[in-house]
Rosetta silent file (secondary structure, phi, psi, omega in degrees, C-alpha in Angstrom):
SEQUENCE: MNNVCKLFMCSLLPLSSVLAQENLPISTNSPTSSLKLSGDRTDNERVEFLLEVAQAYTKEENFEAAVDAYERILQIDPNHRQSLYIVAHLYISAKQYTKAEDLLLTLTVEFPEDFKLLNNLAWLYATADDPAIRDGKKAVKVAHEALTLAPNDHHVWSTLSEAYYISGDYEKAYRAIMHMASLAARSGSGITKDAVDSYNEQIRKCKRAMDTAEAMKTDVSKEEK
SCORE:     score description
SCORE:     0.000 S_00000001
   1 L     0.000  130.028 -177.853  154.238   63.387   69.263 S_00000001
   2 L   -80.483  169.807 -174.460  154.047   65.075   65.848 S_00000001
   3 H   -64.125  -36.026 -179.445  154.692   68.762   65.190 S_00000001
   4 H   -61.793  -44.259  178.871  151.025   69.602   64.684 S_00000001
   5 H   -63.793  -41.562 -179.683  150.155   68.266   68.128 S_00000001
   6 H   -59.438  -45.099 -178.103  153.080   70.120   69.664 S_00000001
   7 H   -67.204  -35.243  176.924  151.961   73.428   68.142 S_00000001
   8 H   -65.540  -38.724  177.284  148.388   72.824   69.293 S_00000001
   9 H   -63.175  -35.609 -177.507  149.670   72.231   72.815 S_00000001
  10 H   -62.472  -29.315 -179.185  151.584   75.507   72.635 S_00000001
  11 L   -78.984  -10.823 -176.440  148.313   77.390   72.217 S_00000001
  12 L  -110.720  -29.970 -173.218  146.915   75.801   75.379 S_00000001
  13 L  -108.537  150.287  170.486  149.833   75.485   77.800 S_00000001
  14 L   -60.627  151.588 -178.722  152.242   77.983   79.314 S_00000001
  15 H   -57.315  -37.506 -178.275  155.674   77.839   77.721 S_00000001
  16 H   -60.485  -36.669 -179.951  157.196   76.501   80.923 S_00000001
  17 H   -68.286  -42.922 -179.400  154.854   73.471   80.773 S_00000001
  18 H   -63.419  -43.921  179.781  155.711   72.757   77.132 S_00000001
  19 H   -63.788  -38.687 -179.971  159.430   73.020   77.846 S_00000001
  20 H   -63.312  -41.689 -178.698  159.134   70.746   80.848 S_00000001
  21 H   -67.385  -26.181  179.511  157.366   68.093   78.762 S_00000001
  22 L   -94.492    7.493 -178.299  160.148   68.301   76.188 S_00000001
  23 L    58.672   37.010  177.427  162.869   68.107   78.880 S_00000001
  24 L   -95.478  145.719 -179.821  164.050   71.598   77.941 S_00000001
  25 L   -66.132  135.709  176.630  165.789   73.814   80.486 S_00000001
  26 L   -73.722  -37.213  175.767  163.580   76.431   82.075 S_00000001
  27 L  -157.078  163.584  177.292  166.562   78.698   82.623 S_00000001
  28 L  -153.412  145.513  179.035  170.341   78.671   82.607 S_00000001
  29 L  -101.842   -2.156 -179.088  173.030   81.039   83.819 S_00000001
  30 L  -134.492   73.352  179.775  175.775   79.768   81.537 S_00000001
  31 L   -65.688  153.664  179.156  174.681   79.757   77.883 S_00000001
  32 L  -123.069  144.797 -177.552  177.057   78.270   75.356 S_00000001
  33 L   -86.388  -13.808 -179.079  177.618   79.374   71.781 S_00000001
  34 L  -101.395  138.739  179.822  178.455   75.906   70.459 S_00000001
  35 L   -82.057  130.849 -178.646  175.764   73.317   69.750 S_00000001
  36 L  -146.103  169.575  178.268  176.403   70.016   71.526 S_00000001
  37 E   -67.512  138.251  177.851  174.605   66.931   72.727 S_00000001
  38 E  -145.632  109.271 -177.533  172.481   67.464   75.840 S_00000001
  39 L    66.976 -138.322 -177.608  170.494   64.566   77.247 S_00000001
  40 L   -94.479    6.302  177.188  168.588   62.649   74.580 S_00000001
  41 E  -126.837  145.910  170.666  168.313   65.696   72.284 S_00000001
  42 E   -78.435  158.058  176.344  170.966   67.749   70.559 S_00000001
  43 H   -61.078  -32.306  177.566  170.903   71.472   71.191 S_00000001
  44 H   -62.869  -40.976  177.611  170.121   71.871   67.516 S_00000001
  45 H   -64.779  -37.699  178.093  166.944   69.790   67.984 S_00000001
  46 H   -65.284  -41.804  178.139  165.993   71.907   70.983 S_00000001
  47 H   -61.619  -44.540 -179.265  166.483   75.085   68.949 S_00000001
  48 H   -61.271  -41.409  178.641  164.308   73.716   66.119 S_00000001
  49 H   -64.915  -44.543  179.823  161.546   72.840   68.584 S_00000001
  50 H   -64.251  -33.124  175.813  161.742   76.256   70.242 S_00000001
  51 H   -62.300  -40.776  177.049  161.540   77.934   66.835 S_00000001
  52 H   -62.065  -44.508  179.321  158.244   76.086   66.248 S_00000001
  53 H   -61.137  -47.565 -177.142  156.997   77.238   69.657 S_00000001
  54 H   -63.280  -41.377 -179.855  158.058   80.828   69.046 S_00000001
  55 H   -66.697  -37.085  177.985  156.473   80.946   65.602 S_00000001
  56 H   -64.635  -45.219  178.040  153.196   79.553   66.966 S_00000001
  57 H   -65.341  -37.717  178.316  153.061   82.206   69.688 S_00000001
  58 H   -62.825  -43.048  179.949  153.971   84.967   67.214 S_00000001
  59 H   -60.878  -34.513  179.431  151.137   83.864   64.913 S_00000001
  60 L   -83.228   -1.857 -177.657  148.741   84.109   67.881 S_00000001
  61 L    62.637   29.164  172.097  150.214   87.579   68.695 S_00000001
  62 L   -93.122   78.806 -167.452  151.236   86.318   72.118 S_00000001
  63 H   -69.083  -34.963  179.610  154.408   88.362   71.871 S_00000001
  64 H   -64.324  -41.890  178.592  155.621   87.899   75.460 S_00000001
  65 H   -67.459  -38.128  178.405  155.507   84.113   75.129 S_00000001
  66 H   -63.681  -43.103  176.865  157.226   84.336   71.718 S_00000001
  67 H   -58.514  -44.890 -179.849  159.956   86.501   73.236 S_00000001
  68 H   -57.664  -43.463 -179.718  160.420   83.936   76.022 S_00000001
  69 H   -65.128  -44.075  179.621  160.896   81.153   73.470 S_00000001
  70 H   -66.043  -36.977  177.507  163.407   83.110   71.427 S_00000001
  71 H   -64.114  -33.334  177.545  165.329   84.079   74.574 S_00000001
  72 H   -69.673  -33.816  173.780  165.563   80.374   75.436 S_00000001
  73 H   -61.206  -42.294 -177.384  167.022   79.723   71.995 S_00000001
  74 H   -72.805  -20.170  170.575  169.622   82.387   72.717 S_00000001
  75 H   -68.047  -35.299  179.084  170.436   80.679   76.018 S_00000001
  76 H   -77.833  -45.621 -177.559  171.380   77.615   73.962 S_00000001
  77 L  -138.081   93.598 -176.512  173.082   79.529   71.168 S_00000001
  78 L   -61.673  -16.800 -179.119  173.708   83.242   71.856 S_00000001
  79 L  -101.965   18.734  179.860  174.829   83.747   68.245 S_00000001
  80 L   -73.046   99.365 -168.413  171.655   82.352   66.655 S_00000001
  81 H   -61.431  -41.800 -179.441  171.220   85.182   64.142 S_00000001
  82 H   -58.043  -44.182 -179.349  167.611   84.442   63.168 S_00000001
  83 H   -68.322  -38.678  177.712  166.501   84.605   66.792 S_00000001
  84 H   -59.557  -45.469 -178.710  168.503   87.773   67.452 S_00000001
  85 H   -65.809  -46.787 -174.512  166.840   89.529   64.559 S_00000001
  86 H   -71.263  -41.803 -177.868  163.307   88.359   65.313 S_00000001
  87 H   -66.444  -31.345  177.196  163.441   88.895   69.067 S_00000001
  88 H   -60.502  -41.055  177.417  164.682   92.448   68.528 S_00000001
  89 H   -70.891  -41.252 -177.716  161.491   93.107   66.570 S_00000001
  90 H   -69.468  -27.313  174.778  159.284   91.233   69.014 S_00000001
  91 H   -57.531  -37.820  178.930  160.651   93.247   71.946 S_00000001
  92 H   -66.000  -47.625  179.594  158.957   96.249   70.316 S_00000001
  93 H   -61.213  -35.966 -179.924  155.645   94.379   69.914 S_00000001
  94 L   -85.074    2.464  179.586  155.875   93.194   73.526 S_00000001
  95 L    61.865   29.076  173.817  156.669   96.774   74.640 S_00000001
  96 L   -95.525   70.373 -166.136  159.984   95.696   76.113 S_00000001
  97 H   -67.473  -39.693 -179.351  161.507   98.855   74.708 S_00000001
  98 H   -63.927  -42.124  176.624  164.788   99.004   76.623 S_00000001
  99 H   -62.761  -40.504  179.544  165.659   95.461   75.578 S_00000001
 100 H   -61.157  -47.620 -178.298  164.701   96.325   71.982 S_00000001
 101 H   -64.266  -46.858 -177.440  166.904   99.406   71.933 S_00000001
 102 H   -59.630  -45.647 -176.715  169.904   97.681   73.547 S_00000001
 103 H   -71.197  -41.404  179.998  169.769   94.712   71.184 S_00000001
 104 H   -64.797  -39.908  177.990  169.127   96.778   68.040 S_00000001
 105 H   -62.643  -41.974  177.764  171.981   99.149   68.845 S_00000001
 106 H   -62.739  -45.174 -176.730  174.284   96.160   69.301 S_00000001
 107 H   -69.325  -34.499  178.720  173.136   94.538   66.059 S_00000001
 108 H   -69.205  -26.754  175.008  173.446   97.743   64.011 S_00000001
 109 H   -74.676  -40.252 -177.687  177.068   98.029   65.095 S_00000001
 110 H   -74.205  -34.966 -178.755  177.730   94.378   64.233 S_00000001
 111 L  -126.816   71.581 -172.731  175.812   94.489   60.942 S_00000001
 112 L   -68.408  -15.344 -179.427  175.990   98.159   59.805 S_00000001
 113 L   -93.324    2.758 -178.624  174.883   97.378   56.230 S_00000001
 114 L   -91.464   99.742 -175.439  171.583   95.800   57.291 S_00000001
 115 H   -66.583  -24.423 -178.384  168.981   98.497   56.670 S_00000001
 116 H   -66.729  -35.921  177.310  166.221   96.410   58.265 S_00000001
 117 H   -65.271  -43.443  177.208  167.888   96.670   61.652 S_00000001
 118 H   -64.105  -39.235  179.116  168.134  100.453   61.273 S_00000001
 119 H   -63.824  -41.772  177.931  164.519  100.589   60.154 S_00000001
 120 H   -63.694  -39.267  179.439  163.406   98.643   63.234 S_00000001
 121 H   -65.618  -43.398  178.240  165.428  100.949   65.488 S_00000001
 122 H   -63.779  -39.929  179.146  163.874  104.024   63.852 S_00000001
 123 H   -63.449  -39.712  176.432  160.400  102.477   64.192 S_00000001
 124 H   -58.129  -50.467 -178.552  161.086  101.890   67.884 S_00000001
 125 H   -64.026  -29.856 -176.707  162.006  105.548   68.422 S_00000001
 126 H   -83.277  -24.537 -169.433  158.958  106.660   66.415 S_00000001
 127 H  -123.522   -8.612 -176.272  156.284  104.469   67.995 S_00000001
 128 L   -58.047  136.191  176.547  157.312  103.456   71.560 S_00000001
 129 L   -69.497  -27.086 -177.448  154.653  104.248   74.160 S_00000001
 130 L   -77.186  115.573 -179.297  157.392  104.991   76.684 S_00000001
 131 L   -62.040  -19.476  177.202  158.338  108.693   76.442 S_00000001
 132 L   -71.520  -21.650 -179.653  161.808  107.810   77.707 S_00000001
 133 L  -104.705  -38.191 -176.674  162.391  105.839   74.481 S_00000001
 134 L   -65.760  126.319 -174.126  160.180  107.656   71.983 S_00000001
 135 L  -154.369  106.845 -177.063  162.278  110.291   70.234 S_00000001
 136 H   -61.806  -41.465 -178.817  161.336  111.973   66.958 S_00000001
 137 H   -63.839  -44.140  177.848  164.788  113.381   66.213 S_00000001
 138 H   -64.302  -40.586 -178.956  166.451  110.012   66.692 S_00000001
 139 H   -61.108  -44.913  178.677  163.751  108.336   64.620 S_00000001
 140 H   -63.651  -44.877 -178.858  164.278  110.731   61.688 S_00000001
 141 H   -60.050  -49.013 -176.860  168.067  110.395   61.905 S_00000001
 142 H   -71.025  -35.341  177.260  168.084  106.591   61.965 S_00000001
 143 H   -62.989  -40.044  176.791  165.400  106.336   59.249 S_00000001
 144 H   -64.431  -36.072  176.305  167.583  108.507   56.999 S_00000001
 145 H   -62.916  -39.870  177.957  170.508  106.176   57.709 S_00000001
 146 H   -66.447  -36.389 -179.163  168.344  103.257   56.595 S_00000001
 147 H   -67.910  -30.162  177.805  167.350  105.152   53.440 S_00000001
 148 H   -64.406  -27.068  179.490  170.968  105.622   52.426 S_00000001
 149 H   -89.994  -31.386 -175.553  171.187  101.819   52.314 S_00000001
 150 L  -141.848   72.773 -174.779  167.723  101.126   50.830 S_00000001
 151 L   -66.154  -17.814 -177.531  166.324  104.289   49.157 S_00000001
 152 L  -110.781   16.861  178.670  163.548  102.379   47.394 S_00000001
 153 L   -89.549  119.129 -173.886  162.271  100.283   50.282 S_00000001
 154 H   -68.874  -26.287  177.879  158.693  101.351   51.059 S_00000001
 155 H   -61.538  -41.769 -178.579  158.895  100.102   54.653 S_00000001
 156 H   -67.190  -38.041  176.972  161.626  102.611   55.423 S_00000001
 157 H   -64.477  -34.899  175.500  159.628  105.450   53.875 S_00000001
 158 H   -64.629  -41.957  177.524  156.690  104.492   56.091 S_00000001
 159 H   -64.258  -42.365  178.494  158.972  104.629   59.116 S_00000001
 160 H   -61.129  -41.130  178.325  160.353  107.997   58.031 S_00000001
 161 H   -59.664  -46.009  178.772  156.816  109.321   57.682 S_00000001
 162 H   -63.320  -36.502  179.311  155.978  108.209   61.221 S_00000001
 163 H   -65.146  -44.199  177.266  159.207  109.775   62.478 S_00000001
 164 H   -65.123  -38.276 -176.905  158.325  113.122   60.887 S_00000001
 165 H   -61.353  -48.417 -177.895  154.761  112.848   62.207 S_00000001
 166 H   -72.931  -15.445  176.861  155.761  112.504   65.856 S_00000001
 167 L   -85.966   -5.127  179.238  158.261  115.327   65.324 S_00000001
 168 L    83.764    8.934  177.960  155.378  117.588   64.280 S_00000001
 169 L   -96.716   76.854 -168.899  156.636  117.991   60.699 S_00000001
 170 H   -70.414  -31.770  178.778  153.351  116.988   59.108 S_00000001
 171 H   -65.772  -45.722  176.614  154.073  118.168   55.581 S_00000001
 172 H   -64.565  -37.227  177.311  157.219  116.048   55.376 S_00000001
 173 H   -60.256  -42.194 -179.004  155.334  113.167   56.985 S_00000001
 174 H   -68.709  -43.800  179.823  152.673  113.393   54.283 S_00000001
 175 H   -61.841  -40.459 -179.272  155.206  113.642   51.455 S_00000001
 176 H   -65.581  -41.453 -177.631  157.079  110.635   52.819 S_00000001
 177 H   -72.964  -31.486  175.979  153.971  108.473   53.124 S_00000001
 178 H   -70.607  -35.040  174.771  152.805  109.387   49.619 S_00000001
 179 H   -66.041  -40.314  175.627  156.230  108.447   48.254 S_00000001
 180 H   -56.730  -44.421 -178.921  155.909  105.187   50.201 S_00000001
 181 H   -62.967  -37.719  178.934  152.540  104.548   48.528 S_00000001
 182 H   -64.959  -43.931  178.733  154.080  105.130   45.105 S_00000001
 183 H   -64.996  -42.885 -177.842  156.914  102.668   45.824 S_00000001
 184 H   -63.774  -40.707 -179.924  154.505  100.099   47.288 S_00000001
 185 H   -65.269  -34.867  179.720  152.229  100.339   44.228 S_00000001
 186 H   -68.116  -40.653 -177.931  155.228   99.814   41.973 S_00000001
 187 H   -72.780  -34.143  172.470  156.364   96.704   43.838 S_00000001
 188 L    69.213  -77.165 -172.432  152.796   95.365   43.813 S_00000001
 189 L   -74.016  156.897  173.286  153.173   91.803   45.098 S_00000001
 190 L    85.740    3.272  178.669  153.790   90.770   48.687 S_00000001
 191 L  -104.668  120.035 -176.421  151.710   93.498   50.324 S_00000001
 192 L   -79.056  164.885  177.862  148.881   92.142   52.456 S_00000001
 193 H   -62.639  -39.652  178.211  145.438   93.697   52.871 S_00000001
 194 H   -60.719  -39.764  179.483  146.258   94.482   56.504 S_00000001
 195 H   -66.878  -42.283  178.109  149.366   96.347   55.386 S_00000001
 196 H   -60.325  -45.332  178.462  147.375   98.282   52.773 S_00000001
 197 H   -60.877  -41.387  179.203  144.781   99.239   55.395 S_00000001
 198 H   -64.681  -43.459  179.496  147.544  100.346   57.760 S_00000001
 199 H   -64.618  -41.515  179.022  149.256  102.427   55.083 S_00000001
 200 H   -62.581  -38.940  176.923  145.952  104.053   54.073 S_00000001
 201 H   -64.955  -38.765  177.928  145.291  104.994   57.696 S_00000001
 202 H   -63.593  -41.758  178.188  148.788  106.456   57.903 S_00000001
 203 H   -61.941  -46.715 -179.711  148.098  108.527   54.778 S_00000001
 204 H   -62.607  -40.901 -178.718  144.806  109.811   56.199 S_00000001
 205 H   -63.426  -45.667 -179.943  146.410  110.606   59.545 S_00000001
 206 H   -66.743  -38.440  179.310  149.231  112.592   57.971 S_00000001
 207 H   -65.544  -42.120  178.633  146.886  114.412   55.611 S_00000001
 208 H   -61.811  -45.791 -178.639  144.573  115.430   58.450 S_00000001
 209 H   -64.897  -40.412  179.189  147.475  116.684   60.538 S_00000001
 210 H   -64.723  -45.047  179.799  148.963  118.602   57.615 S_00000001
 211 H   -63.942  -40.826  178.933  145.641  120.204   56.701 S_00000001
 212 H   -63.178  -44.800  179.317  144.944  121.135   60.322 S_00000001
 213 H   -62.117  -40.935  178.952  148.373  122.722   60.704 S_00000001
 214 H   -65.703  -40.655  178.838  147.881  124.660   57.487 S_00000001
 215 H   -63.641  -39.020  178.603  144.428  125.832   58.545 S_00000001
 216 H   -66.145  -38.260  175.997  145.818  127.071   61.847 S_00000001
 217 H   -60.979  -43.197 -178.026  148.542  129.020   60.025 S_00000001
 218 H   -64.538  -41.720  178.946  145.899  130.614   57.819 S_00000001
 219 H   -62.814  -41.827  179.390  143.772  131.608   60.827 S_00000001
 220 H   -64.372  -40.008  179.926  146.790  133.179   62.532 S_00000001
 221 H   -64.198  -40.185  179.274  147.648  135.129   59.381 S_00000001
 222 H   -66.046  -39.388  179.854  144.112  136.470   59.156 S_00000001
 223 H   -65.791  -36.742 -178.373  144.148  137.530   62.821 S_00000001
 224 H   -68.796  -30.800  177.521  147.452  139.351   62.343 S_00000001
 225 L   -73.131    0.000    0.000  145.989  141.311   59.437 S_00000001
């Protein structure tokens, strides 16, 4: 069966069915970090197949199924760095916030110079629906840590803006998002229309909040007089 057919099947069948057809383990309690022969496929071949499955589910925005596939890769090879990085991000999209926080905290300790991990952790704290995870102060702190490593990365400035926004510091949120827009315009290439639309909405949101807060201050000042 060619790869195109396999990916088409992934869009129709539950992951467990696809894995069963490929003779892949549904679960295991003793993952191994070394790749070795298993049945008629090497573990490396199983990982490659699961990467295709995971990427297909991610493209369809079926984040829970994508997470499942990446977790199965990590059962085969717990040190598979690509899967560790991607699943940490997908945990946020799948709203598996505790798993996201635990994994990102572990990865930021192991790879302290990787600003993208810090940025993802800050984004988690800034955007999680769960109030037990969402934390403006933590989001601002971690975003600043990411900025010390990548001061000109517009993604980090977007995250910092969102962190300030949920902290109620709307003026700083607006300044951060406008600086992000300047950096993004300078870089030019590689920014999709969806990203531009998202950034423009973030700019409008921060501007509205800042203007509203300023108007309320003005009204209070007038009443005091």
